[in-house]
C-alpha positions in Angstrom: 6.2 -5.8 6.3 2.5 -5.4 5.7 1.4 -5.6 2.1 -1.9 -4.9 0.3 -3.0 -5.9 -3.2 -4.3 -2.9 -5.2 -6.5 -5.2 -7.2 -8.4 -7.3 -4.6 -7.5 -5.6 -1.3 -6.0 -8.7 0.2 -3.7 -7.8 3.1 -0.9 -10.0 4.4 2.5 -9.9 6.0 5.9 -11.0 4.6 9.6 -10.6 5.5 11.0 -7.1 5.1 12.1 -6.5 1.6 10.5 -9.7 0.2 7.7 -8.4 -1.9 6.2 -11.1 -4.2 5.4 -10.3 -7.8 2.0 -12.0 -7.7 -0.8 -11.6 -5.2 -1.3 -14.9 -3.3 -5.1 -14.4 -3.3 -6.1 -13.1 -6.7 -3.0 -14.0 -8.8 -2.7 -10.6 -10.4 0.9 -9.5 -11.2 2.6 -6.3 -9.9 -0.4 -5.1 -7.8 1.3 -5.4 -4.3 2.5 -2.5 -2.4 3.5 -1.8 1.2 0.4 -0.9 3.3 0.6 2.6 4.8 0.2 3.1 8.5 -2.1 5.8 10.0 0.7 8.3 10.4 1.7 8.0 6.7 -1.9 8.5 5.7 -2.3 11.6 7.9 0.8 13.1 6.4 -0.5 12.6 2.9 -3.8 14.2 3.7 -2.0 17.2 5.4 0.4 17.6 2.5 -2.5 17.5 0.0 -4.6 20.0 2.0 -1.9 22.6 2.5 -0.4 22.3 -1.1 -3.7 22.9 -2.9 -4.1 26.1 -4.9 -7.3 27.8 -3.9 
């Protein structure tokens, strides 16, 4: 599983389901999340574009 730190941007891989509580690079707690792949990002953009009230 690919993870990214929301604090420092450090990217790394770990075993699936094994998300550490602390970033191994900057040491901040609870800042790690699963990195989104290109398809997920495109779906978010499409959903936001078509759901806007204009």
